[in-house]
PDB file as gemmi writes it, atoms N, CA and C in Angstrom:
CRYST1    1.000    1.000    1.000  90.00  90.00  90.00 P 1                      
ATOM      1  N   MET A   1    -133.959  92.550  34.789  1.00  0.00           N  
ATOM      2  CA  MET A   1    -133.176  93.504  35.551  1.00  0.00           C  
ATOM      3  C   MET A   1    -131.740  92.993  35.662  1.00  0.00           C  
ATOM      4  N   GLU A   2    -130.815  93.768  35.271  1.00  0.00           N  
ATOM      5  CA  GLU A   2    -129.399  93.376  35.251  1.00  0.00           C  
ATOM      6  C   GLU A   2    -128.712  93.785  36.549  1.00  0.00           C  
ATOM      7  N   ASN A   3    -127.935  92.857  37.106  1.00  0.00           N  
ATOM      8  CA  ASN A   3    -127.205  93.137  38.343  1.00  0.00           C  
ATOM      9  C   ASN A   3    -125.893  93.833  37.991  1.00  0.00           C  
ATOM     10  N   LYS A   4    -125.713  95.043  38.475  1.00  0.00           N  
ATOM     11  CA  LYS A   4    -124.507  95.805  38.163  1.00  0.00           C  
ATOM     12  C   LYS A   4    -123.617  95.979  39.383  1.00  0.00           C  
ATOM     13  N   ALA A   5    -123.737  95.048  40.353  1.00  0.00           N  
ATOM     14  CA  ALA A   5    -122.921  95.123  41.563  1.00  0.00           C  
ATOM     15  C   ALA A   5    -121.462  94.854  41.200  1.00  0.00           C  
ATOM     16  N   THR A   6    -120.573  95.635  41.774  1.00  0.00           N  
ATOM     17  CA  THR A   6    -119.151  95.445  41.534  1.00  0.00           C  
ATOM     18  C   THR A   6    -118.408  95.501  42.859  1.00  0.00           C  
ATOM     19  N   ILE A   7    -117.261  94.879  42.883  1.00  0.00           N  
ATOM     20  CA  ILE A   7    -116.394  94.922  44.055  1.00  0.00           C  
ATOM     21  C   ILE A   7    -115.099  95.588  43.626  1.00  0.00           C  
ATOM     22  N   ARG A   8    -114.716  96.590  44.384  1.00  0.00           N  
ATOM     23  CA  ARG A   8    -113.456  97.272  44.120  1.00  0.00           C  
ATOM     24  C   ARG A   8    -112.635  97.253  45.392  1.00  0.00           C  
ATOM     25  N   ILE A   9    -111.354  96.954  45.264  1.00  0.00           N  
ATOM     26  CA  ILE A   9    -110.467  96.896  46.414  1.00  0.00           C  
ATOM     27  C   ILE A   9    -109.500  98.068  46.330  1.00  0.00           C  
ATOM     28  N   TYR A  10    -109.502  98.881  47.390  1.00  0.00           N  
ATOM     29  CA  TYR A  10    -108.584 100.010  47.465  1.00  0.00           C  
ATOM     30  C   TYR A  10    -107.652  99.801  48.653  1.00  0.00           C  
ATOM     31  N   ILE A  11    -106.379  99.911  48.410  1.00  0.00           N  
ATOM     32  CA  ILE A  11    -105.386  99.831  49.474  1.00  0.00           C  
ATOM     33  C   ILE A  11    -104.524 101.083  49.369  1.00  0.00           C  
ATOM     34  N   ASP A  12    -104.460 101.817  50.456  1.00  0.00           N  
ATOM     35  CA  ASP A  12    -103.731 103.086  50.494  1.00  0.00           C  
ATOM     36  C   ASP A  12    -104.172 104.026  49.375  1.00  0.00           C  
ATOM     37  N   GLY A  13    -105.491 104.064  49.140  1.00  0.00           N  
ATOM     38  CA  GLY A  13    -106.049 104.990  48.160  1.00  0.00           C  
ATOM     39  C   GLY A  13    -105.892 104.571  46.713  1.00  0.00           C  
ATOM     40  N   LYS A  14    -105.282 103.412  46.464  1.00  0.00           N  
ATOM     41  CA  LYS A  14    -105.092 102.948  45.095  1.00  0.00           C  
ATOM     42  C   LYS A  14    -105.966 101.726  44.846  1.00  0.00           C  
ATOM     43  N   GLU A  15    -106.648 101.724  43.698  1.00  0.00           N  
ATOM     44  CA  GLU A  15    -107.460 100.552  43.362  1.00  0.00           C  
ATOM     45  C   GLU A  15    -106.537  99.399  42.992  1.00  0.00           C  
ATOM     46  N   MET A  16    -106.795  98.253  43.633  1.00  0.00           N  
ATOM     47  CA  MET A  16    -105.962  97.075  43.414  1.00  0.00           C  
ATOM     48  C   MET A  16    -106.689  96.095  42.495  1.00  0.00           C  
ATOM     49  N   LEU A  17    -105.916  95.301  41.786  1.00  0.00           N  
ATOM     50  CA  LEU A  17    -106.505  94.258  40.961  1.00  0.00           C  
ATOM     51  C   LEU A  17    -107.210  93.245  41.847  1.00  0.00           C  
ATOM     52  N   TYR A  18    -108.274  92.650  41.328  1.00  0.00           N  
ATOM     53  CA  TYR A  18    -109.055  91.658  42.050  1.00  0.00           C  
ATOM     54  C   TYR A  18    -108.290  90.342  42.020  1.00  0.00           C  
ATOM     55  N   SER A  19    -107.571  90.051  43.104  1.00  0.00           N  
ATOM     56  CA  SER A  19    -106.810  88.806  43.193  1.00  0.00           C  
ATOM     57  C   SER A  19    -106.928  88.260  44.605  1.00  0.00           C  
ATOM     58  N   HIS A  20    -106.599  87.005  44.771  1.00  0.00           N  
ATOM     59  CA  HIS A  20    -106.659  86.373  46.086  1.00  0.00           C  
ATOM     60  C   HIS A  20    -105.784  87.127  47.079  1.00  0.00           C  
ATOM     61  N   GLN A  21    -104.564  87.423  46.694  1.00  0.00           N  
ATOM     62  CA  GLN A  21    -103.624  88.116  47.581  1.00  0.00           C  
ATOM     63  C   GLN A  21    -104.164  89.485  47.996  1.00  0.00           C  
ATOM     64  N   ASN A  22    -104.725  90.230  47.068  1.00  0.00           N  
ATOM     65  CA  ASN A  22    -105.252  91.561  47.391  1.00  0.00           C  
ATOM     66  C   ASN A  22    -106.510  91.477  48.258  1.00  0.00           C  
ATOM     67  N   MET A  23    -107.344  90.454  48.038  1.00  0.00           N  
ATOM     68  CA  MET A  23    -108.520  90.287  48.891  1.00  0.00           C  
ATOM     69  C   MET A  23    -108.085  90.010  50.325  1.00  0.00           C  
ATOM     70  N   ILE A  24    -107.095  89.146  50.514  1.00  0.00           N  
ATOM     71  CA  ILE A  24    -106.597  88.840  51.859  1.00  0.00           C  
ATOM     72  C   ILE A  24    -106.030  90.093  52.515  1.00  0.00           C  
ATOM     73  N   ARG A  25    -105.268  90.888  51.771  1.00  0.00           N  
ATOM     74  CA  ARG A  25    -104.716  92.133  52.332  1.00  0.00           C  
ATOM     75  C   ARG A  25    -105.838  93.068  52.765  1.00  0.00           C  
ATOM     76  N   ALA A  26    -106.896  93.175  51.955  1.00  0.00           N  
ATOM     77  CA  ALA A  26    -108.010  94.060  52.297  1.00  0.00           C  
ATOM     78  C   ALA A  26    -108.738  93.555  53.540  1.00  0.00           C  
ATOM     79  N   ILE A  27    -108.980  92.250  53.615  1.00  0.00           N  
ATOM     80  CA  ILE A  27    -109.653  91.674  54.783  1.00  0.00           C  
ATOM     81  C   ILE A  27    -108.805  91.881  56.034  1.00  0.00           C  
ATOM     82  N   ASN A  28    -107.512  91.594  55.938  1.00  0.00           N  
ATOM     83  CA  ASN A  28    -106.626  91.750  57.091  1.00  0.00           C  
ATOM     84  C   ASN A  28    -106.558  93.192  57.583  1.00  0.00           C  
ATOM     85  N   SER A  29    -106.726  94.145  56.689  1.00  0.00           N  
ATOM     86  CA  SER A  29    -106.657  95.546  57.099  1.00  0.00           C  
ATOM     87  C   SER A  29    -107.840  95.946  57.981  1.00  0.00           C  
ATOM     88  N   PHE A  30    -108.945  95.163  57.956  1.00  0.00           N  
ATOM     89  CA  PHE A  30    -110.109  95.467  58.781  1.00  0.00           C  
ATOM     90  C   PHE A  30    -110.012  94.887  60.184  1.00  0.00           C  
ATOM     91  N   PHE A  31    -109.188  93.885  60.410  1.00  0.00           N  
ATOM     92  CA  PHE A  31    -109.140  93.204  61.703  1.00  0.00           C  
ATOM     93  C   PHE A  31    -108.926  94.122  62.903  1.00  0.00           C  
ATOM     94  N   PRO A  32    -108.032  95.103  62.836  1.00  0.00           N  
ATOM     95  CA  PRO A  32    -107.824  95.951  64.021  1.00  0.00           C  
ATOM     96  C   PRO A  32    -109.071  96.738  64.438  1.00  0.00           C  
ATOM     97  N   TYR A  33    -110.017  96.920  63.545  1.00  0.00           N  
ATOM     98  CA  TYR A  33    -111.211  97.719  63.839  1.00  0.00           C  
ATOM     99  C   TYR A  33    -112.385  96.881  64.331  1.00  0.00           C  
ATOM    100  N   LEU A  34    -112.231  95.553  64.361  1.00  0.00           N  
ATOM    101  CA  LEU A  34    -113.309  94.668  64.785  1.00  0.00           C  
ATOM    102  C   LEU A  34    -113.260  94.445  66.295  1.00  0.00           C  
ATOM    103  N   THR A  35    -114.436  94.272  66.863  1.00  0.00           N  
ATOM    104  CA  THR A  35    -114.511  93.974  68.296  1.00  0.00           C  
ATOM    105  C   THR A  35    -114.253  92.489  68.513  1.00  0.00           C  
ATOM    106  N   ASN A  36    -114.049  92.122  69.770  1.00  0.00           N  
ATOM    107  CA  ASN A  36    -113.872  90.704  70.085  1.00  0.00           C  
ATOM    108  C   ASN A  36    -115.106  89.893  69.697  1.00  0.00           C  
ATOM    109  N   ASP A  37    -116.285  90.463  69.904  1.00  0.00           N  
ATOM    110  CA  ASP A  37    -117.507  89.775  69.489  1.00  0.00           C  
ATOM    111  C   ASP A  37    -117.535  89.559  67.976  1.00  0.00           C  
ATOM    112  N   ASP A  38    -117.117  90.574  67.229  1.00  0.00           N  
ATOM    113  CA  ASP A  38    -117.029  90.437  65.772  1.00  0.00           C  
ATOM    114  C   ASP A  38    -116.074  89.310  65.390  1.00  0.00           C  
ATOM    115  N   LEU A  39    -114.921  89.297  66.054  1.00  0.00           N  
ATOM    116  CA  LEU A  39    -113.915  88.279  65.756  1.00  0.00           C  
ATOM    117  C   LEU A  39    -114.415  86.880  66.125  1.00  0.00           C  
ATOM    118  N   ASN A  40    -115.126  86.762  67.258  1.00  0.00           N  
ATOM    119  CA  ASN A  40    -115.696  85.470  67.652  1.00  0.00           C  
ATOM    120  C   ASN A  40    -116.729  84.993  66.638  1.00  0.00           C  
ATOM    121  N   GLU A  41    -117.571  85.902  66.186  1.00  0.00           N  
ATOM    122  CA  GLU A  41    -118.583  85.552  65.187  1.00  0.00           C  
ATOM    123  C   GLU A  41    -117.917  85.129  63.880  1.00  0.00           C  
ATOM    124  N   MET A  42    -116.902  85.858  63.478  1.00  0.00           N  
ATOM    125  CA  MET A  42    -116.179  85.523  62.251  1.00  0.00           C  
ATOM    126  C   MET A  42    -115.488  84.163  62.381  1.00  0.00           C  
ATOM    127  N   SER A  43    -114.913  83.914  63.551  1.00  0.00           N  
ATOM    128  CA  SER A  43    -114.246  82.645  63.796  1.00  0.00           C  
ATOM    129  C   SER A  43    -115.228  81.482  63.686  1.00  0.00           C  
ATOM    130  N   GLU A  44    -116.417  81.655  64.272  1.00  0.00           N  
ATOM    131  CA  GLU A  44    -117.458  80.618  64.191  1.00  0.00           C  
ATOM    132  C   GLU A  44    -117.882  80.391  62.744  1.00  0.00           C  
ATOM    133  N   TYR A  45    -118.059  81.482  62.010  1.00  0.00           N  
ATOM    134  CA  TYR A  45    -118.447  81.383  60.593  1.00  0.00           C  
ATOM    135  C   TYR A  45    -117.379  80.642  59.793  1.00  0.00           C  
ATOM    136  N   ILE A  46    -116.126  80.975  60.031  1.00  0.00           N  
ATOM    137  CA  ILE A  46    -115.026  80.336  59.310  1.00  0.00           C  
ATOM    138  C   ILE A  46    -114.954  78.850  59.644  1.00  0.00           C  
ATOM    139  N   SER A  47    -115.134  78.501  60.912  1.00  0.00           N  
ATOM    140  CA  SER A  47    -115.125  77.089  61.319  1.00  0.00           C  
ATOM    141  C   SER A  47    -116.249  76.319  60.637  1.00  0.00           C  
ATOM    142  N   THR A  48    -117.433  76.916  60.603  1.00  0.00           N  
ATOM    143  CA  THR A  48    -118.570  76.277  59.945  1.00  0.00           C  
ATOM    144  C   THR A  48    -118.306  76.100  58.453  1.00  0.00           C  
ATOM    145  N   LEU A  49    -117.753  77.123  57.829  1.00  0.00           N  
ATOM    146  CA  LEU A  49    -117.438  77.054  56.407  1.00  0.00           C  
ATOM    147  C   LEU A  49    -116.408  75.964  56.119  1.00  0.00           C  
ATOM    148  N   LYS A  50    -115.384  75.865  56.949  1.00  0.00           N  
ATOM    149  CA  LYS A  50    -114.355  74.839  56.767  1.00  0.00           C  
ATOM    150  C   LYS A  50    -114.938  73.437  56.946  1.00  0.00           C  
ATOM    151  N   ASP A  51    -115.809  73.261  57.947  1.00  0.00           N  
ATOM    152  CA  ASP A  51    -116.459  71.963  58.152  1.00  0.00           C  
ATOM    153  C   ASP A  51    -117.297  71.573  56.936  1.00  0.00           C  
ATOM    154  N   HIS A  52    -118.056  72.535  56.420  1.00  0.00           N  
ATOM    155  CA  HIS A  52    -118.883  72.273  55.239  1.00  0.00           C  
ATOM    156  C   HIS A  52    -118.012  71.891  54.039  1.00  0.00           C  
ATOM    157  N   ARG A  53    -116.932  72.621  53.832  1.00  0.00           N  
ATOM    158  CA  ARG A  53    -116.035  72.311  52.714  1.00  0.00           C  
ATOM    159  C   ARG A  53    -115.419  70.925  52.853  1.00  0.00           C  
ATOM    160  N   LYS A  54    -115.047  70.550  54.084  1.00  0.00           N  
ATOM    161  CA  LYS A  54    -114.458  69.234  54.329  1.00  0.00           C  
ATOM    162  C   LYS A  54    -115.469  68.137  53.999  1.00  0.00           C  
ATOM    163  N   LYS A  55    -116.725  68.325  54.427  1.00  0.00           N  
ATOM    164  CA  LYS A  55    -117.771  67.345  54.111  1.00  0.00           C  
ATOM    165  C   LYS A  55    -117.979  67.235  52.607  1.00  0.00           C  
ATOM    166  N   GLN A  56    -118.017  68.369  51.914  1.00  0.00           N  
ATOM    167  CA  GLN A  56    -118.205  68.356  50.464  1.00  0.00           C  
ATOM    168  C   GLN A  56    -117.026  67.683  49.768  1.00  0.00           C  
ATOM    169  N   GLU A  57    -115.821  67.915  50.277  1.00  0.00           N  
ATOM    170  CA  GLU A  57    -114.628  67.288  49.715  1.00  0.00           C  
ATOM    171  C   GLU A  57    -114.692  65.773  49.888  1.00  0.00           C  
ATOM    172  N   ASN A  58    -115.121  65.316  51.067  1.00  0.00           N  
ATOM    173  CA  ASN A  58    -115.256  63.883  51.303  1.00  0.00           C  
ATOM    174  C   ASN A  58    -116.303  63.263  50.391  1.00  0.00           C  
ATOM    175  N   LEU A  59    -117.435  63.955  50.200  1.00  0.00           N  
ATOM    176  CA  LEU A  59    -118.462  63.459  49.293  1.00  0.00           C  
ATOM    177  C   LEU A  59    -117.943  63.390  47.861  1.00  0.00           C  
ATOM    178  N   ALA A  60    -117.174  64.377  47.459  1.00  0.00           N  
ATOM    179  CA  ALA A  60    -116.613  64.389  46.109  1.00  0.00           C  
ATOM    180  C   ALA A  60    -115.629  63.232  45.922  1.00  0.00           C  
ATOM    181  N   MET A  61    -114.853  62.937  46.954  1.00  0.00           N  
ATOM    182  CA  MET A  61    -113.911  61.821  46.854  1.00  0.00           C  
ATOM    183  C   MET A  61    -114.658  60.495  46.722  1.00  0.00           C  
ATOM    184  N   ILE A  62    -115.761  60.335  47.457  1.00  0.00           N  
ATOM    185  CA  ILE A  62    -116.568  59.116  47.349  1.00  0.00           C  
ATOM    186  C   ILE A  62    -117.150  59.002  45.946  1.00  0.00           C  
ATOM    187  N   GLU A  63    -117.678  60.097  45.424  1.00  0.00           N  
ATOM    188  CA  GLU A  63    -118.236  60.086  44.071  1.00  0.00           C  
ATOM    189  C   GLU A  63    -117.168  59.763  43.032  1.00  0.00           C  
ATOM    190  N   THR A  64    -115.981  60.298  43.234  1.00  0.00           N  
ATOM    191  CA  THR A  64    -114.885  60.025  42.298  1.00  0.00           C  
ATOM    192  C   THR A  64    -114.535  58.550  42.311  1.00  0.00           C  
ATOM    193  N   LYS A  65    -114.487  57.955  43.498  1.00  0.00           N  
ATOM    194  CA  LYS A  65    -114.181  56.523  43.599  1.00  0.00           C  
ATOM    195  C   LYS A  65    -115.257  55.680  42.925  1.00  0.00           C  
ATOM    196  N   LYS A  66    -116.523  56.115  43.020  1.00  0.00           N  
ATOM    197  CA  LYS A  66    -117.615  55.375  42.387  1.00  0.00           C  
ATOM    198  C   LYS A  66    -117.472  55.353  40.871  1.00  0.00           C  
ATOM    199  N   HIS A  67    -116.945  56.434  40.315  1.00  0.00           N  
ATOM    200  CA  HIS A  67    -116.926  56.586  38.862  1.00  0.00           C  
ATOM    201  C   HIS A  67    -115.533  56.509  38.262  1.00  0.00           C  
ATOM    202  N   SER A  68    -114.584  56.007  39.030  1.00  0.00           N  
ATOM    203  CA  SER A  68    -113.211  55.904  38.535  1.00  0.00           C  
ATOM    204  C   SER A  68    -112.871  54.448  38.252  1.00  0.00           C  
ATOM    205  N   TRP A  69    -111.896  54.237  37.407  1.00  0.00           N  
ATOM    206  CA  TRP A  69    -111.432  52.902  37.080  1.00  0.00           C  
ATOM    207  C   TRP A  69    -110.611  52.361  38.224  1.00  0.00           C  
ATOM    208  N   PRO A  70    -110.690  51.152  38.656  1.00  0.00           N  
ATOM    209  CA  PRO A  70    -111.654  50.165  38.150  1.00  0.00           C  
ATOM    210  C   PRO A  70    -113.029  50.430  38.745  1.00  0.00           C  
ATOM    211  N   TYR A  71    -114.035  50.303  37.883  1.00  0.00           N  
ATOM    212  CA  TYR A  71    -115.399  50.516  38.334  1.00  0.00           C  
ATOM    213  C   TYR A  71    -115.778  49.422  39.319  1.00  0.00           C  
ATOM    214  N   PRO A  72    -116.607  49.746  40.314  1.00  0.00           N  
ATOM    215  CA  PRO A  72    -116.949  48.747  41.335  1.00  0.00           C  
ATOM    216  C   PRO A  72    -117.450  47.423  40.764  1.00  0.00           C  
ATOM    217  N   ASP A  73    -118.195  47.472  39.668  1.00  0.00           N  
ATOM    218  CA  ASP A  73    -118.730  46.228  39.117  1.00  0.00           C  
ATOM    219  C   ASP A  73    -117.708  45.455  38.272  1.00  0.00           C  
ATOM    220  N   THR A  74    -116.520  46.022  38.065  1.00  0.00           N  
ATOM    221  CA  THR A  74    -115.495  45.307  37.291  1.00  0.00           C  
ATOM    222  C   THR A  74    -114.366  44.775  38.158  1.00  0.00           C  
ATOM    223  N   ILE A  75    -114.402  45.065  39.444  1.00  0.00           N  
ATOM    224  CA  ILE A  75    -113.361  44.576  40.348  1.00  0.00           C  
ATOM    225  C   ILE A  75    -113.574  43.084  40.565  1.00  0.00           C  
ATOM    226  N   LEU A  76    -112.536  42.306  40.312  1.00  0.00           N  
ATOM    227  CA  LEU A  76    -112.632  40.870  40.503  1.00  0.00           C  
ATOM    228  C   LEU A  76    -112.544  40.537  41.983  1.00  0.00           C  
ATOM    229  N   GLN A  77    -113.462  39.707  42.407  1.00  0.00           N  
ATOM    230  CA  GLN A  77    -113.474  39.237  43.780  1.00  0.00           C  
ATOM    231  C   GLN A  77    -112.500  38.057  43.901  1.00  0.00           C  
ATOM    232  N   PRO A  78    -112.003  37.753  45.098  1.00  0.00           N  
ATOM    233  CA  PRO A  78    -111.039  36.656  45.268  1.00  0.00           C  
ATOM    234  C   PRO A  78    -111.535  35.338  44.672  1.00  0.00           C  
ATOM    235  N   GLU A  79    -112.824  35.021  44.843  1.00  0.00           N  
ATOM    236  CA  GLU A  79    -113.323  33.749  44.286  1.00  0.00           C  
ATOM    237  C   GLU A  79    -113.336  33.762  42.766  1.00  0.00           C  
ATOM    238  N   GLN A  80    -113.511  34.919  42.157  1.00  0.00           N  
ATOM    239  CA  GLN A  80    -113.460  35.024  40.691  1.00  0.00           C  
ATOM    240  C   GLN A  80    -112.040  34.815  40.200  1.00  0.00           C  
ATOM    241  N   LEU A  81    -111.065  35.273  40.955  1.00  0.00           N  
ATOM    242  CA  LEU A  81    -109.665  35.117  40.567  1.00  0.00           C  
ATOM    243  C   LEU A  81    -109.264  33.632  40.580  1.00  0.00           C  
ATOM    244  N   GLU A  82    -109.788  32.870  41.548  1.00  0.00           N  
ATOM    245  CA  GLU A  82    -109.461  31.454  41.660  1.00  0.00           C  
ATOM    246  C   GLU A  82    -110.021  30.665  40.480  1.00  0.00           C  
ATOM    247  N   ASN A  83    -111.165  31.089  39.936  1.00  0.00           N  
ATOM    248  CA  ASN A  83    -111.815  30.377  38.841  1.00  0.00           C  
ATOM    249  C   ASN A  83    -111.160  30.674  37.498  1.00  0.00           C  
ATOM    250  N   ASP A  84    -110.378  31.706  37.394  1.00  0.00           N  
ATOM    251  CA  ASP A  84    -109.763  32.084  36.109  1.00  0.00           C  
ATOM    252  C   ASP A  84    -108.549  31.287  35.805  1.00  0.00           C  
TER     253      ASP A  84                                                      
END                                                                             
């Protein structure tokens, strides 16, 4: 079964190209119609999403350090430097 779901963005009755800027404009156009409860829920969701992204970014940085030059097993320790 093929998924044929599509997203179309219309602003002022005109279909807009799918871009970051146009998505933000479309999202912002809905804000005046949301209730305070909606906005609070959205705020909580956004905070959770940002926290998750920050954790993933930190994990990626740790992984990058593990696999970047100089590799942990090739770093000379101070006592190794004295013997050379």
